[in-house]
N, C-alpha and C positions, 0 to 999 in steps of 0.2 A: 224644527230647530225649535227649542224651547227656550225659555227664558233662564238665564243661568243662575242658580240659586241665590248664588251671593247677592243677588239683586233684589229680593225680595224675601225676606227668611221667613216672611209671616204670607198669611195669605187671610182673608176674611173669612169668618165663621157662616156655614148656612149657604142656599144657593145663590147663584147670581141671576138676578132677572137681565140687567141690563151691561154689555163692556162694551164702551167708547173706547174705539179703535183711534190712536192718532197716531200717523206717520209723521216723522222729522226730519228734518235737515237743518241743521243751524238755526234752531228755535229754543236757546237757551234762555234767550230775556222771556219768552214767551211761557213755558210749562208749568212754571210754577203758580202763577195768577191763570192758568188756564184751567188746569187740576182745581183749584180751589173754585172755581167759576161752575167748573161741571157738578160740583159737589155740593154746592150753593142751590142752585138750579132744582138738583134732584131730592134734595132732603134725605126723606130715611130710605128711598127706593134704596134695593140691592144692587150696589153697581159697583163698577172695578172701570178704572182707567189704564188701559193697555198701549204705550208709547212703544212705539215702532219705529227705531232710529238707526239710520243708515251711514253709521260710522259721521256722524258730523265732528268735523274739527274743532269747531267752535266750544266742543264737551257736552252738546245738549244731553249726550248718554248718561255720562256721570251724575250731571245734575239732576236726572230721572231716578238714578239710583240713591240719590242721597234723599230724594221724596219718598221712594219705594221705604225707605227705611225708619221713616217716620210715620208714614201713613200704609196699611198691607191692603187699601186698597188701591194701591197703585203697583202697577208689575211695568217693568221694562222689558224689550225684546231687542236687545243688538242684534244685529245684521254686521257682515263685516266691511261692506262697500255700499256706496251706493247703485240703485239695483230698482230702484222706478216707483211711484208712487202706489198704483193700482199692487206691484209685488208685496210694497209692505201691505196693504192692505188684507190682501189674500193670507199673508203669514201672519197678520194678527187675527182675522178671523178661523184660524186653523188654531190658533193656541188659547182662542178665547172661551173663558168658562158659564158666558150669560147665554141665557134662551133669544135675547135678542143683541144685535150687533149694530151700532150708530158708528158711521165713520163721520170722521170732522176733521178740517185743518187745523193745525197748532199754532195758525197765527192771529186767531182771534176775527178772520172773516167769516166765520162761521157764530153765531150767537149762540152759547149753549144755553141761553132762556127758551130756547124753542125745545129742549130736549122732552119736557115732561107732555108738552104736547104732542109731538110727535109718537113718545113712548105711548099714550094712551090710545092713539089710533091706530097700531099694531097691535096693541091690547085688543081692539075692536074687530080685531080679523083682517087688516090688511097684510097683506104678506109685504110689501115695500111700501115705507114712508119717505118720498123726497121731497129735501129741503128745497124748493122749485123756486127760481128765480123770475119766471113766467107766471106763475099762479095769481090770479088775482089778489089784490095786496101787496104783494111783494114788488122788487126794485133792487135796482143797484148802486144803491146809496150814491157815496164819492168817488163811484168808480169814474177815469176818463173816458171821453165820448167813445174814441176810439176802441178800448177793453169791450163798451158796450155791443159797441156793431160787430165785433169779431164774434163776441158769445152768440148775438142771435143768428151771426150767419154760420158759424160752427154748429151751433142747434138745430137752426133750419134744413142743414145740408143731410145731416144723422139723421134726424125725424121721417128725411124724404126717402134717403137710401135705404133706410132699414123699416122703413114704413111703424115705425114705433107712433102710438097712440097720443103719449105724454107730453107735456108743453117740456118739462126741461129734462134731458136725457144724459146731459152733461155736469151737472152738480156732483159736488165733491161733500155733499152734506147730504144722507142717506142714512136712515134706519130701517134695519129687516130682519128678518127672523135668519137667525147663525147660518144655518143649512143651503139658504138660496147661495150664500158665498162658498161654504165648504164644498156644496157637493155642484159648483159651476162647471158645466163644460172642459172643453180644455185650457182655459184664460191666455188666450191669446193676446190679452190685453196686459199681461202680469208685467212687462217691460215700457209702461209707459204711464198715463195719467187715465184714461176714460174708460175706468173698468167697469162702472153704472150702465152704458152703454151696451157694453157685451151682457151683461148680466139682464137688462131687459131684453133684448135679443135671445138670450137663451130661455127665458122664460115668460113666454108671451101670455101665459093664463095665470100667472102672477095676480093678486090684487094690489093695485098701485092707490095711492092716494099722495096728491101735490100739497105738499104744506108749505103755503107761503114764506119766502124769507127776505131779508135784505141785506144785502150781500157786501159786510162791512169792508173798510181799508184795514189792513192789516196795522197790528200796531209796532211791530220791529220787525229788522230785518229785510231782505228781498225776495220779491216772486221768483218762483222755480220755471215759470213759463218761458219759453223759447220756440225757435223757428224750429231745431230738432220737434220737439214735441209736437208742434202743431203737423209735422208730416207725417211721424208714427201715427198722429190722429187720422190723418187721412188714408193711410197704407189700412190702417185697423179696419176701419167703415166699410170699404171696399173689400177687405177681406173677410168680413161677417156679413156683407152683402150674397158677395157670391156662395157663401156656406149655405146662407139662407135658398139661393135659387137652385141650388146643388140638392137639397132636401125637396 
C-alpha cells in the first residue's frame, strides 16, 4: 500500500538518508510538535517523516495530511483500520525512501534528540541501533514502578527464551538499515507490538549497538498497551523459540 498522492503532492529533492517511521493511532495533538522536533534535531540531514496512521478516529491522518501539504519532508500512509503497531512499522519500511529507517512512538516517549547520535552509529557500520532502556546511562524516567517491573520481566523472558544477547529487545525506538525490515522473514509479529524481538531473532549476525535512552512520559493521549498485547507477546516469543529449535 502506498501513500495517496493527495496527501503528499511534492517530495524532497535528492536521496533520503533517513526515514523516520511514526506509527499512530489517536495522536493528533502530538504529530505536529513531534515532526518539528525531528527536523530540529536532525538539522540539514536528508530526512523524511513517514506517519503510518491506522484510521485514527481523532483525525490524526487529516492533521498529518495538512502538515504534508506545507512540508514535502512529511508523508502520510493511511491504513483502513487498526492493524497493529508492528504491521505499521513494516508498512512504513516498505514505503520508506531512506537508506536507514528509524521507528519511534508518536507520543514523545522517545526523545528525537537521540536521532543524530543513533544515526551516526549506523553510519559507523552498525546494522541496528537500539534505543535501549537498559544500557548504562538509560532509564525509565517517571514511569510507574509497576510498568518498569513489567518491562524488566518481559525483556528478561524474551532474552532467555530466544537467547538474545542484547539488553533491550522490546523497545520501540530503533534505527536500522532499511532492508533488515523489508527483507525480514515471515513477520509473525505484524499483528502486535514486538517487531524488534522478531527482527533480532531473525538476524542474529546483525551488528547491534545499544544507545541509552530515558523513556519519557507521553505528552498527551493514552497508552495502547493492554492485556491482549501482553498475551500476543507471550505467544510470539514462544512461536519464535519453537522456530529457532526447529532450525
